[in-house]
N, C-alpha and C positions, 0 to 999 in steps of 0.2 A: 504494500500500500504506500502511496506517495504521501509524504508529510508536507503540508502547505502551511507556511508561517503567515502571520498577519503582517504582510507588507505589500507594496505595490510591485508589479512585475513589468519590466520593459518588454518591448516587442521581441528583441532577440532572445530574452529568457523564455518567453512564450513559445518561440520557435523551437527551442531545445526541448521543452516539455512535450511538444507535439511531434517532435522528430521530423520537422520540415525545415527548409532553408529560410533564412531571414526574409527574403523577398516574398515568399509565400505568406509568411505571417503578416508582413506589412500589407499585402494585398487584402488579406482577410480583415485586417483592422480598417483599412481605408474604405472597403465596400460595406462595412457595417456588420459583417459576420461576427467579428470579435468587438464587443463594445469597449471603448477606451475612455480614459479621462485625461484631459490635457493639463499638465502641470508644468508651467513655464513653457518651454519649447518642446517638452517631451510628451509622448503619448504613453500612458501607463494602463495596465490592466489590474483590476481589483482582485483580491483573493476569491471573492464570491463568484466572479466570472470564471476564473481559472478552475475552481471546483466544479462549476457547471459544465465546462468544456471537458474536463477529465472524466466526469461521471457519465457523460453522454447525454446530459439533460439539454445541452445547447447544440442546435444544428448549425454547423459551420458552412452550409451550402451558400452559394452566392445569393445575396438578397436583391440583386439588381433585376 
């Protein structure tokens, strides 16, 4: 089981969790498949979203 701490995750970190390249993770974030929060110039993913992705509760298909 994956342990998820209470922190925000960068898009490259999410890519590693999903075992995809950074470009794919960025595309999922920009098309809205992965909800992000903008903090300064960075796009971050909340632990709640990461849990939903890893548990299969969130559909990562293209929302366009």
